[in-house]
C-alpha positions as CSV (number, residue, x, y, z in Angstrom):
1,M,-30.1,16.2,-18.8
2,A,-29.6,15.4,-15.2
3,K,-26.0,14.9,-14.0
4,T,-25.0,11.3,-13.4
5,G,-23.7,10.3,-10.0
6,L,-20.1,10.0,-9.0
7,A,-20.2,6.1,-9.2
8,S,-21.4,6.2,-12.8
9,R,-18.8,8.7,-13.8
10,L,-16.1,6.7,-12.1
11,Y,-17.1,3.6,-14.1
12,A,-17.1,5.7,-17.3
13,G,-13.7,7.2,-16.4
14,E,-15.2,10.7,-16.4
15,A,-15.1,11.6,-12.7
16,G,-12.8,14.5,-13.4
17,L,-10.8,14.1,-10.3
18,D,-7.8,16.4,-10.3
19,V,-5.1,14.1,-8.8
20,I,-2.1,15.4,-10.7
21,G,-3.0,19.1,-10.1
22,R,-2.9,18.5,-6.3
23,R,0.4,16.6,-6.4
24,K,2.1,19.0,-4.0
25,L,-0.6,18.2,-1.4
26,W,0.0,14.4,-1.9
27,F,3.8,14.9,-1.7
28,G,3.4,16.9,1.5
29,V,1.1,14.3,3.1
30,A,3.5,11.5,2.0
31,G,6.5,13.4,3.5
32,A,4.7,14.0,6.8
33,L,3.7,10.3,7.0
34,I,7.3,9.2,6.3
35,L,8.5,11.6,9.1
36,V,6.0,10.1,11.5
37,A,7.0,6.6,10.6
38,V,10.7,7.3,10.9
39,L,10.2,8.9,14.3
40,S,8.2,5.9,15.4
41,F,11.0,3.6,14.3
42,A,13.5,5.6,16.3
43,L,11.4,6.2,19.5
44,R,9.1,3.2,19.7
45,G,10.8,0.6,17.6
46,F,9.0,-2.7,16.9
47,S,7.4,-5.3,19.1
48,L,9.5,-8.3,18.1
49,G,8.2,-11.8,18.5
50,I,10.4,-14.4,20.2
51,E,11.7,-15.6,16.8
52,F,13.6,-12.2,16.6
53,A,14.0,-11.2,20.3
54,G,14.5,-14.7,21.6
55,G,12.4,-16.3,24.3
56,N,10.4,-19.4,25.4
57,S,7.0,-20.7,24.5
58,F,4.7,-23.0,26.5
59,Q,1.7,-24.9,25.2
60,V,-1.1,-25.4,27.8
61,P,-4.3,-27.4,27.1
62,A,-7.3,-25.1,26.5
63,S,-9.3,-27.3,29.0
64,V,-7.6,-25.4,31.9
65,G,-10.0,-22.4,31.5
66,T,-10.2,-19.2,29.5
67,L,-7.2,-17.6,27.8
68,D,-7.1,-14.7,30.2
69,D,-7.1,-16.9,33.3
70,A,-4.4,-19.1,31.8
71,E,-2.3,-16.1,31.0
72,K,-2.6,-14.8,34.6
73,T,-1.7,-18.3,36.0
74,V,1.4,-18.5,33.8
75,D,2.4,-15.0,34.8
76,A,2.2,-15.9,38.4
77,A,4.2,-19.1,37.8
78,L,6.9,-17.1,36.1
79,A,7.0,-14.5,38.9
80,S,7.6,-17.2,41.5
81,T,10.3,-19.1,39.5
82,A,12.1,-16.6,37.3
83,A,12.2,-13.0,38.6
84,G,11.5,-10.5,35.8
85,A,10.1,-13.0,33.4
86,E,6.6,-12.4,31.9
87,V,4.2,-13.5,29.2
88,V,4.8,-11.5,26.0
89,T,1.9,-12.8,24.0
90,A,-0.8,-15.4,24.5
91,Q,-3.1,-16.9,21.8
92,K,-5.3,-19.9,21.2
93,V,-4.1,-22.3,18.7
94,G,-5.7,-25.4,17.2
95,G,-3.8,-28.7,16.7
96,T,-4.4,-32.3,15.9
97,G,-4.6,-33.1,19.6
98,G,-7.1,-30.4,20.3
99,D,-7.0,-26.7,21.1
100,F,-4.3,-25.3,23.3
101,Y,-3.0,-21.9,24.6
102,E,0.5,-20.8,23.4
103,M,2.2,-18.6,25.9
104,R,5.3,-16.8,24.6
105,T,7.6,-15.5,27.4
106,T,10.8,-13.6,27.7
107,Q,14.1,-15.5,27.6
108,L,14.5,-18.2,30.3
109,N,17.4,-20.6,30.9
110,A,16.9,-24.3,31.1
111,E,16.6,-24.4,34.9
112,Q,14.1,-21.5,35.0
113,A,12.0,-23.1,32.1
114,N,11.8,-26.4,34.0
115,A,10.8,-24.8,37.3
116,A,8.2,-22.6,35.5
117,K,6.7,-25.6,33.8
118,A,6.4,-27.6,37.1
119,E,4.8,-24.6,38.8
120,M,2.3,-24.2,35.9
121,A,1.3,-27.8,36.1
122,R,0.8,-27.5,39.8
123,A,-1.3,-24.3,39.4
124,F,-3.4,-25.8,36.6
125,G,-3.8,-29.1,38.4
126,I,-2.5,-31.2,35.4
127,Q,0.6,-33.4,34.8
128,P,3.8,-31.6,33.8
129,D,4.0,-33.8,30.6
130,Q,0.7,-32.1,29.4
131,I,2.6,-28.9,29.1
132,S,5.1,-28.7,26.3
133,G,7.7,-26.0,25.9
134,N,10.6,-24.9,23.7
135,Q,13.2,-22.2,23.5
136,V,13.8,-20.0,20.4
137,S,17.1,-18.3,19.8
138,E,17.2,-14.8,18.3
139,A,19.8,-16.1,15.8
140,W,17.0,-17.8,13.9
141,G,15.1,-14.6,13.5
142,S,18.3,-12.9,12.3
143,Q,18.6,-15.5,9.6
144,V,15.0,-14.9,8.5
145,T,15.6,-11.2,8.4
146,S,18.7,-11.5,6.3
147,R,17.0,-13.8,3.8
148,A,14.0,-11.5,3.6
149,L,16.3,-8.5,2.9
150,L,18.1,-10.5,0.2
151,G,14.7,-11.4,-1.3
152,L,13.7,-7.7,-1.2
153,V,16.8,-6.6,-3.1
154,I,16.4,-9.3,-5.7
155,F,12.7,-8.4,-6.2
156,V,13.4,-4.7,-6.6
157,L,16.2,-5.3,-9.1
158,L,14.0,-7.6,-11.2
159,V,11.1,-5.2,-11.0
160,T,13.3,-2.3,-12.1
161,V,14.6,-4.2,-15.1
162,Y,11.1,-5.2,-16.1
163,L,9.7,-1.7,-15.8
164,V,12.6,-0.1,-17.7
165,L,12.1,-2.6,-20.6
166,R,8.3,-2.4,-20.5
167,F,8.0,1.3,-20.0
168,E,11.0,3.6,-19.3
169,W,13.4,4.5,-16.5
170,R,11.2,7.3,-15.1
171,M,8.3,5.0,-14.7
172,A,10.6,2.5,-13.1
173,A,11.8,5.1,-10.6
174,A,8.3,6.3,-9.8
175,A,7.1,2.7,-9.3
176,V,10.0,1.6,-7.1
177,S,9.6,4.8,-5.0
178,S,5.9,3.9,-4.5
179,L,6.9,0.4,-3.4
180,F,9.3,1.7,-0.8
181,M,6.6,4.2,0.4
182,N,4.2,1.3,0.8
183,L,6.7,-0.6,2.9
184,I,7.6,2.4,5.1
185,L,4.0,3.3,5.8
186,T,3.0,-0.3,6.5
187,A,6.0,-0.7,8.9
188,G,5.2,2.7,10.5
189,I,1.6,1.5,11.3
190,Y,3.1,-1.7,12.8
191,S,5.5,0.4,14.9
192,L,2.8,2.9,16.1
193,V,0.2,0.4,16.9
194,G,2.6,-2.1,18.4
195,F,1.7,-5.1,16.2
196,E,4.0,-8.0,16.9
197,V,6.6,-8.7,14.2
198,T,6.9,-12.4,13.4
199,P,8.2,-14.5,10.4
200,S,4.6,-14.4,9.1
201,T,4.8,-10.6,9.1
202,I,8.0,-10.7,7.0
203,I,6.4,-13.0,4.5
204,G,3.4,-10.7,4.3
205,F,5.7,-7.7,3.6
206,L,7.2,-9.5,0.6
207,T,3.7,-10.5,-0.6
208,I,2.3,-7.0,-0.6
209,L,5.1,-5.9,-2.9
210,G,3.6,-7.9,-5.8
211,F,0.2,-6.5,-5.2
212,A,1.5,-2.9,-5.0
213,L,3.4,-3.4,-8.3
214,Y,0.3,-4.7,-10.0
215,D,-1.7,-1.6,-9.1
216,V,1.1,0.7,-10.4
217,V,1.5,-1.2,-13.7
218,V,-2.3,-0.9,-14.3
219,V,-2.2,2.9,-14.1
220,F,1.1,3.3,-15.9
221,D,-0.1,1.2,-18.8
222,K,-3.0,3.6,-19.3
223,V,-0.7,6.6,-18.9
224,Q,1.5,5.2,-21.6
225,E,-1.5,4.7,-23.9
226,N,-2.7,8.2,-23.3
227,T,0.7,9.9,-23.8
228,R,1.8,7.9,-26.9
229,G,2.5,10.6,-29.6
230,I,1.4,13.4,-27.3
231,T,3.9,15.9,-28.7
232,A,2.0,15.7,-32.0
233,N,-1.1,17.1,-30.4
234,N,-1.2,20.5,-28.7
235,N,-4.5,19.9,-26.8
236,Q,-3.1,18.4,-23.6
237,T,-0.1,18.6,-21.4
238,Y,1.6,15.5,-20.2
239,G,0.1,16.0,-16.7
240,E,-3.4,16.3,-18.1
241,A,-3.0,13.1,-20.1
242,A,-1.7,11.3,-17.0
243,N,-4.6,12.6,-14.9
244,L,-7.0,11.3,-17.5
245,A,-5.3,7.9,-17.2
246,I,-5.9,7.9,-13.4
247,N,-9.6,8.7,-13.9
248,Q,-9.9,6.0,-16.5
249,S,-8.2,3.3,-14.4
250,L,-9.4,4.4,-10.9
251,M,-12.5,2.2,-10.8
252,R,-10.5,-0.8,-12.0
253,S,-7.9,-0.3,-9.3
254,L,-10.6,0.2,-6.7
255,N,-12.4,-3.0,-7.7
256,T,-9.2,-5.0,-7.6
257,S,-8.3,-3.7,-4.2
258,V,-11.8,-4.4,-2.7
259,V,-11.9,-7.9,-4.1
260,A,-8.4,-8.6,-2.7
261,L,-9.2,-7.1,0.7
262,L,-12.4,-9.0,1.2
263,P,-10.8,-12.5,1.7
264,V,-7.9,-11.0,3.6
265,G,-10.4,-9.2,5.9
266,G,-12.2,-12.5,6.4
267,L,-8.8,-14.1,7.3
268,L,-8.1,-11.4,9.8
269,F,-11.4,-10.5,11.4
270,I,-13.2,-13.8,11.2
271,G,-10.3,-16.3,11.4
272,A,-8.2,-14.5,13.9
273,G,-10.8,-12.4,15.6
274,L,-13.9,-14.5,15.9
275,L,-12.5,-18.0,15.6
276,G,-9.4,-17.3,17.6
277,A,-6.9,-18.6,15.0
278,G,-4.0,-16.6,16.3
279,T,-1.6,-18.0,13.8
280,L,-3.5,-16.1,11.0
281,K,-3.4,-12.7,12.8
282,D,0.2,-11.7,11.9
283,L,-0.1,-12.6,8.2
284,G,-3.6,-11.1,7.9
285,L,-2.6,-7.8,9.5
286,V,0.3,-7.1,7.2
287,L,-1.7,-8.1,4.1
288,F,-4.7,-6.0,5.0
289,V,-2.7,-2.9,5.9
290,G,-0.3,-3.3,3.0
291,M,-2.9,-3.8,0.3
292,A,-4.9,-0.8,1.4
293,V,-1.8,1.4,1.4
294,A,-0.8,0.0,-2.0
295,F,-4.0,1.2,-3.6
296,L,-3.5,4.8,-2.2
297,T,0.2,5.0,-3.1
298,S,-0.4,3.8,-6.7
299,I,-2.9,6.6,-7.3
300,L,-1.7,9.5,-5.2
301,L,2.0,9.0,-5.3
302,A,3.3,6.9,-8.2
303,T,1.7,8.8,-11.1
304,P,2.2,12.3,-9.7
305,L,5.9,11.4,-9.1
306,L,6.0,10.2,-12.7
307,V,4.6,13.5,-14.0
308,L,7.1,15.4,-11.9
309,L,10.0,13.4,-13.5
310,K,8.6,13.7,-17.0
311,N,8.2,17.5,-16.7
312,Y,12.0,17.7,-16.4
313,E,12.4,16.0,-19.8
314,P,13.2,18.7,-22.4
315,R,10.8,17.2,-25.0
316,I,7.9,17.3,-22.6
317,Q,8.8,20.7,-21.3
318,A,8.7,22.1,-24.8
319,H,5.4,20.3,-25.5
320,N,3.8,21.7,-22.3
321,K,4.9,25.2,-23.2
322,R,3.4,24.9,-26.7
323,V,0.1,23.8,-25.2
324,L,0.0,26.6,-22.8
325,A,1.0,29.2,-25.4
326,R,-1.7,28.0,-27.7
327,R,-4.3,28.4,-25.0
328,T,-3.0,31.9,-24.2
329,A,-3.3,32.8,-27.9
330,L,-6.8,31.4,-28.1
331,A,-7.8,33.4,-25.0
332,R,-6.5,36.5,-26.6
333,G,-8.2,35.8,-29.9
334,E,-4.9,35.7,-31.7
335,I,-5.8,32.4,-33.3
336,T,-9.1,30.7,-34.1
337,P,-9.9,27.2,-32.8
338,K,-9.9,24.6,-35.5
339,G,-13.3,24.2,-37.1
340,A,-14.7,27.4,-35.6
341,A,-14.3,29.9,-38.5
342,R,-14.9,33.5,-37.5
343,P,-17.5,35.4,-39.5
344,A,-16.2,38.4,-41.4
345,A,-18.9,40.7,-40.0
346,D,-17.7,40.0,-36.5
347,A,-14.1,40.7,-37.2
348,D,-14.0,43.9,-35.1
349,E,-16.0,42.7,-32.2
350,P,-14.2,42.0,-28.9
351,V,-13.3,38.4,-28.2
352,D,-14.7,36.6,-25.0
353,A,-11.4,35.5,-23.5
354,D,-13.0,33.3,-20.9
355,A,-15.1,31.5,-23.5
356,A,-12.1,30.9,-25.7
357,L,-10.0,29.6,-22.9
358,A,-12.8,27.3,-21.8
359,G,-12.9,25.8,-25.3
360,A,-9.2,25.5,-25.4
361,A,-8.4,23.8,-22.1
362,P,-9.9,20.4,-21.6
363,K,-11.7,19.7,-18.3
364,V,-9.8,17.8,-15.7
365,G,-10.1,14.1,-16.5
366,A,-11.7,14.7,-19.9
367,R,-10.5,13.0,-23.1
368,P,-8.5,15.2,-25.5
369,A,-10.5,16.6,-28.4
370,G,-8.1,15.3,-30.9
371,K,-8.5,11.7,-29.8
372,R,-11.4,9.4,-30.2
373,A,-11.9,5.9,-28.8
374,T,-12.0,3.3,-31.6
375,G,-12.6,-0.4,-31.6
376,A,-12.0,-2.6,-28.6
377,R,-9.4,-0.3,-27.1
378,G,-11.8,2.5,-26.7
379,G,-13.6,0.8,-23.8
380,R,-10.4,0.2,-21.9
C-alpha cells in the first residue's frame, strides 16, 4: 500500500512528528530569541507614538496632493518655524468630512504650533481653519500603560487559577510561560522592525493573550486525555503520550490559526496597505504577529515545557523507568511480549534484539498498543 501524504497523516493525527524528543532544540531557539529581544529592548527600544512620547498632530485635507508631498511640505513648515521639530508619522485617514492626512510631529509649544499651522496653510494655499491640530501629553500614554499592565496582571492571575482547577499547576506554569514568551517575542519584533507603539498596539497585545491561551488549552486537553491513567500501562512514557497529543491536535491548531489569521491579514494588508486606512495598521500588525507566534509557542514550547516539569514528578519518573526497563528486557529476550508466545522448539535460538525493541517501543506519534479509540471520543 502506498504511503499517504503528510497532509493526510496530519489530519489523521499520525504524522509522527517528534516534537517532544527535540525539546532541547526548541528551548535553545526560544532562549536565543529571548536574548535577541532583550538586547533589542536595551539597545533600540521602541518607536513610541505621540500618545506615549508626547507630541502634536495636524490634520490636512487630502485634496492638497499626495501623502509624500504633504509630508515634505509639513516638514519644511516645521523647519522654518520650530527648529528641530519634524514629522514622526504620516498617514491617510478617512472621516465624515472626507479624507485627510494626519501628521504627527515632535513636541511643540503653543506658539510654535500656531506658527507651524499658519506656515502650512500658506504653503498648501488653503485657509488656516482648514488645518486642525491638537497636542497630546505623554501623561495620557502613561495612564494607558499602567491600566494595560494592571489588566495583564489580572488576566494572568485568572488564567492561572483556571488552569490549576481545570488541569494542574504544572500545566498552568507551562501555559503562563508560553504566554509570556508570546508577549516577549511579539514585542521583540516590534522593537527590531521599528513598528510604532500606540494605544491600539496595547489593546492588540491584550487580545492575543486570549488567542494564545486557547491554543495551549486545546493541546493540553488532549495531553490530559492521553495521559489519564498512564502509570497503569507500561507501553508509553509521559513524553511519548504528550507527543502523540501534539500530533493529534496539530491540524486543529493549524486550522484555527489560519482561519484567525485570514481576516487579520485582510485587515492589515488590504485595509491598511491597499486602502490606506492607517488607523487599522497598529492593531492589525500586533494581532497578525501575535497570533502567528502564539501557534508556534503552543506547540513547540508549552507542551515540551510541561513534559520537562512532569518528568521531575516522582510518580512519572518511576513510570518512565518501568517503561524503559521493560523495553530493555524485551530487547534482551528476558520477557516475551504479551500475545506472542514463544514456541518450545525455538527456546535455544538467539533473540533478534532489534526486532524485539521495535515491537516494544511505539513509533513517535503512534497510539499506544494498550489503548483503542472507542465511541465518539475516538475521533477526537
